[in-house]
N, C-alpha and C positions, 0 to 999 in steps of 0.2 A: 921268417915264417909269415905268410900273408894272412892266413886264417879267414874266418867267415866275416861277412859284413854284419853290422848290428841287426839289420832287418832279417837276414838269414838266421842269425842266432836267436832272435826273438821268436821266430816262427816255430822253432824247436824247443827252446828253453822256457818260453812263456806261451804255450799253446792256447788256442781259443778255449775259453771256459775255465782255464786254470785259476785265474784270479777271482772267479765267481764261486769257487768251492765254498760250501756253507761252513765247514769246520776246518778247512785246510789253510786259510789265509788270514793273517792278522790284519786288522783294519789299517794299521800304519803301513803294512806292506802294500796293500791295494791302493792306499791313498797317495803315497809318495815314494816309498823305498824301491818298489819294483821299477820305477822309472830311472832310478840311479843304479840299481844292482846290475842291470843288463850291460852297462858300460864297464863295470868292474869285471863281470863275467867275460865280456869280450876281451878285456886285457889279459885275463887269466888263460884264455885259449891260446895265447901266444907264448905261454910258458909251460913248464913241466909240472906245475902245481896240480895236485889231484883234488877231487871233491872232498875226500876225507881229511886232507890237510887243511882245507878251508874250514871244515867242521871243527877240527881241533883248535884252530885260531879263534873261531866263534866262541867256543867254550872258555878259552883263556880270557877273552875280552869280557865275557859275562862274569866270571869269577873275579877278575880284576876290578870290575865295577863295584862288587860287594866290598872289597877291601878299601877301595878309594872312598866309598860312601861312609865308611866307618870313621874316616878322618874328620876333624873339626873344620868349620869354615864353609862359606858359600862356594868357594872355588872347588872344594872336594865334591860337592853335589853336582856342580857343573861338569866336572870330570867324569863322574859316574853316569850322568845323562849321556854324555858323548860316547862313552864306552858301550852303553846299551844300544845306542844307535849303530855303532860298529858291529855289535853282536847281531842286530837285526839285519844289517846289510849282508854280513857273511852268511846268515841263516838263509837269506834269499839266494845268494850267489852260489852256495855249494850245491843246492838242488838244481839250479840252472846249468851249472857246469856238468853235473852228473847226467842230466838229460841230453846235453849236447854231445858229450863224449861217449855216452852209452855205459858209463861206469856206475850205474845204480847198483846198490848192493844192500844186503841185510845189515852188513857192518855199518854202512852209512846211515841207515835208518836208526840203528841202535845208538850210534855215536850222537846223532841229532837229538834223540830223546835224553841221553845222558847229559848233553849240554844244557838242555832245558831244565832238567832236574837241578843241576849244579848252580845254574845262574839264578833261578828263583830263590833257592836256599841261601846262596851267598848274599844276595841283595837284601833279603829280609834279616839275615843275621847281622849284616853291616849296618842296617838301619837301627836295629836294637842297640848295637854297640855305640852308634852315634848318639842315640838318645840318652845313653848313660853318662855322656860328657867325658869322664876321666876313668873312673874305675868301674868294673862290671857290677851291675846291680839288677833289680827286678826287670828293668827295661831290656837289659841284655838277655835275660831269661825269656822274656816275652818274644823278643826277636827270634831267638833260636826255636822257641815253641811254634811260632808262626811258620818258620822255615820247615820244621818237621811236618806241620800240617799241609803245607804246599806240596811237599814230596809225597805224602800219603794220598793226597787228592789225585795226583798224577798216577800213582801206583794203583789206585782203585780202577782207573780207566784202563791202564795197561794189563791189569790182571784179568780183565774180561776176556781178552784174546788168549791169555795163558790158560784160563779155565776151559775155554772152547777148544783149544788145541789139545789139551789133555783128554778132553772128551771126544776127540776125533772129529771135531766140527770146524768149518771154515770160520774166518774172522767175522765179527758182527758187522752188519751194515749200518750206515748212518741212519737209515729209516727206522731200524729197530730201537735206536736210542730215544726216539720220540713216540714210540708205540708203548702205551702203558696198559696194564691190566685193569687199572681203575681210571675212569675219566676224571675224577676229582684230583688224583695225583698228577695227571697230565696237565690239568689246568693250573695247579699249583706250580709245576715246573715252568710253565710258560710265563706265569706272573713273576716268579723269582728271576727267571732269565731276562726278562725285560728290564729289571732294575740294574743289571750288569754289576752287581755288587762284588761278584767273584773276581772281577778284573783288578781289584785293588792290590792283589798280591802278584800280579803278572808284571814282568820286568819293565815293559814300556810304560805302562800306567803308573807303576810304583815309582819309577825314577822321576817322572814328571811331578807326581804328588810330593815326592821328597824335596824337589826343587821349590815347589810352592811353599811348603812348610818351612824350608830353610830361609826363604825370603821373609816370611812372617816372623820367624825367630830372630832374624837380623834386625827387624824393625822394633820388636818388643824387647830384645835383649835377653831372652831366655830360650829354653828348649821345649816350651809347652806344646807348640804346634807339632813338632816332630814326635813328641811323646804321645800325643793324641793319635797320630798316624800309626804308631807302633801298636797301640791298643786296638785301633780299628782293624789293622791287619790281622792281629791275633783272633779277634772276634770273627772276622770274615773267613779266615782259614778254618777255624773250628766249626763254624756253621756249615761251610761248604763241604767239609770233610764228612760230616754226618749226613747232610742232605744229598750229597752226591752218591753216597753208599746206598741210601734208601732209594734214590732214583734208579740206580743200576738194578737193584734187586726187584724193583717194581716194574721195570721195563721188560722188553722181550729180548734184551741182549744176551741173556743167559738161558733163553728158551730153546 
């Protein structure tokens, strides 16, 4: 099987403007991973692997990262960081393969969202377990609570389209997310968005922060830095869960 050239594949799988989407592309994807993923996708076009199979592998890599992060030692964190990079690579490649083969589907979109849910939850739960050192304690509870918060944040977003579908309306546009009934609320959202505090619970950022705290813990000989990160994740998840709900209700996404 000869398959397409990389240039032919890129024209279809990474169309012009795709990487510039405001809400559709993670910074790590635009910065470096899309430059790698196109070659993985090119290799996949020579096989019988389907986009949904890549999505399943993506999800398994994300969940595995959470389990590995729960293990003690710096090498465990390095393993989790690597697995999250594999997760991101496959997250890029499954969509590229779907666009090239024309096998885009609602099932693929659904599986992609499920993978994101599971990965964020697994990584936060793993971090909490890691902070507990040996036996489950309050850090374990905080990790699982942060994981629940991360899931609820995503659910708040996805339920907008559920509500609109039940009301017989089309999905909300990106523009409606930044259109607020109150100018003050809109300003507040822009200020909070500029801090990027919500990214602390996202897999790429969290895995890198876990690596930083693991290095600090190795130097200090304790788990204080990791435990501070767990608390920060819980606070960020709790705040974002509330603020995101207020943002949705105050915007025109449900109008």
